C-alpha positions in Angstrom: 90.8 100.1 99.6 89.2 99.9 103.1 86.5 97.5 103.5 84.0 98.2 106.8 84.9 101.7 106.9 81.8 104.2 106.4 82.3 108.1 106.6 79.3 110.5 107.0 79.1 114.2 106.8 76.0 115.9 107.7 76.7 118.8 105.3 79.6 119.4 103.1 82.9 119.7 104.6 86.5 120.8 103.3 87.8 117.3 104.1 86.7 114.8 101.7 85.5 111.1 102.2 88.6 110.0 100.2 90.9 111.9 102.4 89.4 110.6 105.5 90.0 107.0 104.1 93.6 107.8 103.3 94.1 109.0 106.7 92.5 105.9 108.3 94.6 103.4 105.9 97.8 105.2 106.7 97.0 105.4 110.4 96.6 101.5 110.4 99.7 100.9 108.6 101.8 103.0 110.6 100.2 101.6 113.7 100.1 97.8 112.4 96.5 97.7 113.5 93.6 95.6 112.0 90.0 97.2 111.0 87.0 95.3 111.5 84.6 97.9 111.4 85.0 101.9 111.8 82.6 104.6 111.1 83.0 108.0 111.2 80.3 110.7 111.5 80.9 114.4 111.3 77.8 115.9 113.0 75.9 119.2 114.1 76.5 120.5 117.7 73.0 119.6 118.8 73.5 116.0 117.5 76.7 115.6 119.3 74.9 117.2 122.4 72.2 114.5 122.0 74.9 111.6 122.0 76.4 113.1 124.8 73.4 113.1 127.2 72.0 110.0 125.8 74.9 107.6 126.0 77.3 109.5 128.5 75.0 111.6 130.6 76.8 114.7 130.1 74.7 117.5 129.4 77.5 119.8 127.3 78.5 120.1 123.7 82.2 118.0 123.0 84.3 117.9 120.0 84.5 114.4 119.7 82.7 111.4 121.2 84.5 107.7 120.5 82.7 104.4 121.2 85.1 101.7 121.1 83.6 98.2 120.9 86.5 96.0 120.7 88.4 94.6 123.6 91.5 94.1 121.3 93.8 97.2 121.0 95.2 96.0 117.9 91.8 95.8 116.3 89.5 98.7 115.5 85.8 98.1 115.6 84.4 101.7 116.8 82.4 104.8 116.0 83.9 108.5 115.9 81.3 111.3 116.3 82.8 114.8 115.5 81.2 118.0 115.8 81.9 120.0 112.7 80.9 123.5 114.5 83.4 122.7 117.5 85.9 121.9 114.8 85.2 125.1 112.9 85.7 126.9 116.6 88.8 125.1 117.3 90.1 125.6 113.8 89.8 129.5 114.2 90.8 129.0 118.1 94.3 127.3 117.1 95.0 129.4 113.8 94.9 126.0 111.6 92.5 125.1 108.8 89.3 123.3 109.2 90.9 120.4 107.4 93.9 120.4 109.6 91.4 120.4 113.0 89.1 117.5 111.2 92.4 115.6 110.7 93.6 115.9 114.2 90.0 115.0 115.5 89.8 111.8 113.5 93.7 111.2 114.7 92.4 111.7 118.3 89.5 109.4 117.7 91.2 106.5 116.2 94.0 106.9 119.1 91.4 106.3 121.7 90.2 103.3 119.5 93.7 101.7 119.8 94.1 102.5 123.6 95.2 105.8 124.4 93.5 107.9 126.8 93.5 111.6 128.0 92.1 111.2 131.5 95.6 111.9 133.4 97.8 114.7 132.9 100.3 111.6 131.8 98.2 109.9 129.4 97.2 113.3 128.0 100.9 114.0 127.2 101.7 110.8 125.7 98.5 110.8 123.4 99.0 114.5 122.5 102.5 113.5 121.4 101.3 110.7 119.3 98.4 113.1 117.9 101.0 116.0 117.1 103.3 113.1 115.3 100.1 111.9 113.0 99.3 115.3 112.2 102.6 116.1 110.9 102.9 113.1 109.3 99.5 113.1 107.2 99.0 116.6 107.0 100.2 116.8 103.3 98.1 114.2 102.6 95.2 116.5 102.8 96.5 119.6 101.4 
C-alpha cells in the first residue's frame, strides 16, 4: 500500500484507482524512487484549460500538466493533472484503449516528476523510450 497517493477522477473512467495505485507502486520500485506525496487528477478539458491559463499562462488545452514540488529527482512530491477528453481523443487517434492512453499519461507525468523532460528533441526521444518501456511493462497490469 502506498501512503500519500491520492487519485481523483472527475467522472468514471475505464482505469480504476486501484490500477493507478498499482502502476505507481510498480514504477516507484523499478525506478528506486521514494514517494513523499503524489496527487493524480483526471479532469475535464475546461478544468485543464483553467489550470493551464492560471499557472502556466497558456490559453490552450493540453493532455497533461505536472507540478513538481521536489528538488530531489529520487523523491516524488507533486501533482499530475490529466485531461480525460484529450486522453479519449488520443486513444482514438493512436488506436489504443482509453486505459492504455491513461496509463501512458500517468507514466509520462511520473517521468516528469523524476527529472525527465521533453523540451528538446534529444530529451523527448529519451523520455519517449522510457515511457514506451513502462507502457510495455505495465500494460498487462491494467488489462
